[in-house]
N, C-alpha and C positions, 0 to 999 in steps of 0.2 A: 823503925821510925823513919820519917821522911827527911829529905834534904830540901833546903830552901831553893826555890827556882832561881837560876841565874838570870840577871838582867842583861840581855844581849846588847842593847843599845849602850848601856853604861860601860860595859866591858870593852866594846869596840872603841868608844871615845877615850877611855883610859889608856888604850893601846895606841892612841894617835890616829886611828882609822876613821873613815867617814861612816856615818850611820844614816840609813835611809828610813824615813817615816812616812807611811801612807795614810792620808786622811780621806774622809768621805765614807767612813765605815761605822755606821751607828746601828747596825743589826748584826746579831751573832751569825745569821745565815750568810750575810755578805762577807764577814770575816772568815768563815769556813771556806767560802768560794775562793777568796783571795789568799788563803793560807798557804797553798803550795808555792806562791810567788816568793821570790828571794828578797823580800823586804825585811828590815830588822825590827821595825816597830809599827804599831797601829795607833793612830791619833784618834781619840774618842772625844767628841765635841760636846762639852758640857757648859760652854758659855753661849755660843750662838746656835747650838743644835739641841737635839732632844735627850741627850744623855743625862740621866739623873740618878739619884741614889738607888732607885728601885731596879735599874737595869745594869748598873756597873758590875755586879757579880757575874751575870751571864756573859756580858761582853768581854770581861777580862778572862773568864774561863775559856772562851773561844780563842782568845789570844794565847793563853797558856797551852792549849791543845796543839797549836802550831809553832810554839816556841818563839812567839813574837812578844816584844815588850809592849805592854798596854800603857799608853800615855794619855792621861785624861786632862783636858783643859777645863779647869774649874771656872766658876763665874766671878770669883772675887778672891782677894787675899785675906781669907778668913780662916782663923785657927781651926775651928771645928770642921769646916768644909774640907780643908786639906787633909786632916788626919782621918776623917771619916771616909773619904774617898780611898785613901790608902787601906784602911781597915777592910773595905769591901772588895779589895783585890787588885787595885791599880798598882803597877810597878813604877809608874812615873806620874808626876804632877806638873802641869803647865799653869803658871799663875799670871794673869793679865795685869797690865798697867802697873808695873813695878818701877817707881820713879825715884826712889831714894835708897840709900844703903840701909836705912832702918827698915824699910819695907822688904828689902831682900833678906835681911836678918830674920824678919817675921816668918818668911817662907821656910827658912831653915829650922826655926824654932818649932813650927807646926809639923814639919815633915820628917824630923829626925828625933830619935830617942836620945836620952841622956847618954853620953855627956855632951853631944853636939846640939841638942835641942830639948824640948819638953813635950814631944808628941804624946798625946793621950795614950795611956797604957791599955793595950789590947793586943791579942795575939794576931789578929788579921786573918782573913781567908788564906792569904799566902803562907801563913804560919801554921796552919793545921798540921799536926803530926811532926812539926819541926821543933824539937825540944829546946834548941838554943836560938829560936827566932829573934827574941828581943835583943840578943847580943850581935846578931848578924844582919838584921834588917837594914840598918843604916848603909851597909856596904852594897845593898842591892836596890836601894831606893833612888830613883832619878828625879832631880829637881831642876826645873826649867823656869826661868823668869823671862817675861816678855818686855822688851824695850820698845815701846810703841807710842810714846809721847815725847814731844820735843823737850818737855821738862826732864825726862830721863836722860836725854843726850847731855844736858848741862851737868848732870850729876854722875855721868857714866864712870868717870875716874874713880869715884868712891864706891859705886855699885860693884864694879868688877873686883874690888878688894875683898868682898864678902866671900869667905870660904864656904865650901860644901854646896855651892850652886854648881850644877854640872854643865848647864848651858845658859848662855846669855843670848836670847833669840831676838833678832831685830825684825819687827813685824811691820811690813811696808805700808799697808793700807791705813791703819790707824795713825801711823807716824805722818803720812801724807796729810791726813785730815787735820792733825794737830798743828801742821805747818801752814794751813790755809789752802791746801791743794786737794780738795775733796775729790776722791775717785781718780787721782792722778799720781799714783805711786811711781809712774814712769817720768814724772817731771824732773828735769835736770837738777834742780835744787834738792829735791827729795833724794834722788840717787846719790848726790854728793854726800848728804848726811848719812845715808845708809852705808855707803862705802867707808866713810870716816869712822862710823861706829864699829863696823866689822874690824877695821884696821886697829882700832883702839883695844877692842876685846882680844884679838889675836896677839897684839903687841904686849898685852898684860899677861900673856901665858894662859889665857882662859879659852874655853871652847865657845865658838860663835855658831849660831844657827840662824837660818832664815828660810823663807819660802822660795822654792826653786821650780823651774819647769824644764822641759827638754831643751828649750832655747837658752836657758841661763845656767844650768847646773854646772857645766864645765867652768864657766866664768867665776862662779862663786866658790867652787872648789879651789880655783887658782888664787882667790883672795884669802883662802884659809878657812872657809866655812866647813865644818865637819858634821853638823846636825842638819840634815837636808830633808825638809818636809815638802811633800808634793801631794797633789790630788789626782786620782784616776779619772775624774769627771771629764777633763779636757781630752784625754785619750779616747774615752768612750764616744764623746761627741764627734771627734774627728773621724773615728772609724765608721760611725753610723752615717755621717754625711758622705764619706767616700763610698760606702756600700750603696746608699740611695742614688748617688751620682752614677755608679756603674749600672744599676738597674735601669735608670732613666736612659742612659746611652744605649744599652742593649735592647731596649724595647721601643725606641723612638723610630 
């Protein structure tokens, strides 16, 4: 009989370590290409990207092949959407626009089996051949809520009290928009709110997450962020531009 696959991201976070999550991977072939890289998890985009129920199984299989935690951002805080995505093989769920403690509790209810929640009863692709899957799945299921509206900031003290949420992720772009600074996540007022939210999450003994880049990763680690999501698109663009520049200089 099989053993349940360990959730690499969840285990690193539980040990107090930083976990790295790579986004921009909505194809099994791309996940295979990036698989040898030393990232802990793969972010699969089901809110703003093409990931849907039909391709979650193959995408998560590619993650399983390389021992990466598959983290799917769903498009709403919907009971069926959350547990169906888990049933199809996701090891982690990211839920957008969680603005109240009740909304955070709804994520737990959909994402965890009894006694922590009431996730719909199904063995899941991750449970094939695992005889005790229903009793062990809660321990290997990662739940992430997005703090991305100014309304959530006002309720953050109550939100972080909700148990069984693994990561409280401060999302800068939507937060900036909700504050009236469209496209200006770098606005000083927005940055103050982001830093304050991270400090509040960390101060409550919870795990904070956010978007990072080469320029900001060390700063956010210093602030206590442990769930570090980044995209490889910027690295590709920078390398291509550098390559083209070298070609131009060598042939001019």
